[in-house]
Phi, psi and omega in degrees: 000313175299326178294328174298315183293318175301317175307309178302313176298312175302312178297317176302307178303318178303314178300309189287334176297342181261001181281142179263066178204145177285167176237035175282162185305321185293317185284322172300323180290322179294310185295330183257012175304118184310319185287355177264348184274118186274147175261083185292325183240060186294328178299310181298314185295320176296326180286317181294321172304314183297317183294317180295322174298319178295318182295318182302315183290323185261342180239297191286322174298306173304320180290316175298332178293314180293309182302332178294337187273354177290156174301150179303317180297333177287313179292324170297317180300317178303314184290323178288330176288324180289325173298326184285316176297327175295345175294334183291341177263314183304308188302310173301332183279327168306320182287316177301330181273358178085005183263079187291327181290318182290328172303319173294326181286324174288329175293323175298313186307312187296312182307309186289319174298320185289320186267281179302322184283358182057074175058033175082001174305320182242129177275069177297332181302313189296324174296341176266008171091010178296139180304150181302138177290142176226125182293141162226164179208178188285333167300311182300316184297320177301313176297320178294329174270011169105004182276126181289168188278346189062203190278155176279146183222155173236111184272142167307126184075312184290325183089195184311140171196180165237171175304313175298322184281334178296303180305310179307321183295337180296342182294336175303327187274352184235040174105350185285335180240103185300331178298317177294319185301313184279347182254307186266304190297316189242147180279100171250158182273000182253328174239163173236175180296323186290339181287321182293303180301322178303316184283352176274318180287319178296321175296326177298318180289318178299319179290316182294327184289316179295329186244025188301302187291321183291325176283331168297316181295320186301305180307315182292319186265355184278134176287332180213098175306320175302309182296327181288316178294313178302315185294314181292324176299310186286332177288318178299312184306310182310307181301327181280334175294323181274356187055039179279145186264005184286136180258127181285140184303141181076004177261141165242253181252023181232176186224180181273025183240012185305317187263008180270160187279072188239000000 
C-alpha cells in the first residue's frame, strides 16, 4: 500500500511539473472561476441531474429526514467518525501540496481520534488544541499545482464534479485511499466491502441532513435549480482549492463531494 501511495505522489508531481502554468493564487483563482468553467455536456448533465433528483426524493431525502431526528450526540459522533476517515485521503494531499506541517497535525488528529476518540466518534484532538480539520483531495492537489478544472460534469449518483476532479478521484482506487485499500481492494480479516460503501452512503445522508432546509429552499426559490446547484458547487470548490474560510450560501461545514469516493 505504501508503495502505491508513493507511486501516486511521484506521478502527480511529474504531471504538474510539466504543466506550463504557475501555481500562484491569482492564476488558481482565475482557472477555477465558476464563470470560466464550461458546461460541455449540458444535455447529459441535466439528464444525470434529473436522475439524482429522483434518487434524492426516494432515498436520500426520506432517510435524511429520519436521521435529523436522531439525538445531537449521535449525529455529531457520526460526523466526527466520517471526518476521521477523511484524514486518510487528506493527509497524502497535504503532502502533495507541500503542507508538511498540516500533514503532521492531521496525522496526529487521526491517531488520537482513532484511539482515544474511539474510532473517531469523539474529536478529542480538537479538545487538545489541534488545528481544525479541513478536507483535501487529489482534485484540489492538481488544482493547486496548476491543473485546470476542464468541463463541468454531473455524475450519476455521485453528483456535481469537473473533468479534473473526476479523473483525480481515480487515485483513490489505486492506493490513494487507505480506507478503500483495507476494505474493498484487499481481503482483510478486520474490514469488508460493506464497511467502505456504508461509510460513503452515510456521508451522503449526513450531508443531506446538515443542508436539508437550505437545499429545500434553494429548490423552491430557484428559477433554474440546475444552474443554482452548479453555481454553488463551483463556488464552493473554488473556495476549497484556495483554502478560503468563506462560507458559500446553503453550505455549513460540509461540501458537495460527500458522496463521492474521496
